[in-house]
C-alpha angles and dihedrals in degrees: 000000000000126000113278114273098190133028111264089217106046101008091235115153116266127211123218111272095025112146094190138014111270090210105048101009096238109165113237100192093090090053090067091061106100093347091146093061111109117251094015120143134193118251108241091209103056104002093246122142118257113201125223094254095048124092096195139029111265089207102057099007092235118146119263114258116254116258113264093020109152116238117229122258116276112287094359096111090053093049093049091044090050094049090048091052092048092050089049092051093050090048091052095047089050093051090051093049092047091048092049091049094050092046092051092047092050092049092049090050092050091049093049088050093051091049091050092052091048092052091049092051090048091052091046092053095044093050098052104127118239091239090065092062116084116248090235091055091048092051093048089051090052091050092047091051093050097046098034133256109336115236093022114142112260116252112269112266115245110255114263115251115214117233094193135044126211111223117203114196136177122193116207140165111264095213101033098035090223126140118252108214090167090068125101128209127201124184113207126201106240093214108035097025091229114158127225114189118205119235125221111254097174138350104308093354125107137188136198136176113220126189116238092234106094108108094197095034129233132308116217129227123192121195134187116196088349095305125109115247128190115255142177127227110239111270133220106280094034115248089241090069099052132077128268096257091058090047090052091052089051090049088061089066090064088067092063110101090201092058106146131198133211108240117248108245113189116215123215086224090061114060093180133028135181118231112175122185133208123201138167118241110255 
């Protein structure tokens, strides 16, 4: 059996060596399979070869064309198929547009209906006669309007500002690192000169309550057996945490007759402070 001269689908002329129809795109490779078998025909749906003893194409499962059936004129099948596809496309677009229009219209009508019901409800509420409201409810409303919105959270109270500061002190020997319960501490108002002796709270620990009124803070006086002794405010890091050599270097400062101290200035934001003191045993 010779090579196909015309396309079995659209009857368009074929050239030797064509692998598909240039008009309708039907692949022709499958038609070469078993083309030498007597009585075989080419499937006009997929281009496959249907043998004489077969009733359908085993490639695309379409029924075998009846013997003597006339093929359509060249290119007619493609044109008909193209027109059908174009018509189907227009129909599909029309259905989408119509559906969108109907949906939009329905949504607008529903929104208008909801708005109308809301206006009716507002009118109904605003036109309730005063006589229909119980007297107790009217009185409660008047009270709420005068006193503010009932149930509203009370205004946040202003933070309390402390007028006194608790000073916690510990006096210890700078070299021996031992507490000195025999010491005495006095805080002196730098402006008025008023003295505030600290009391012993525990062995070697003292406490004092100082008013937050001293503009220039308080100076500190440390006494042993009733006599003033030089001292150092605890450093950062504390002297207790450093080695002996560092503590000896600090002890040399106690020999300076011009040793000055920073005044202790209590802060209202700090209700308690720690003020440890290091001395050298006389």
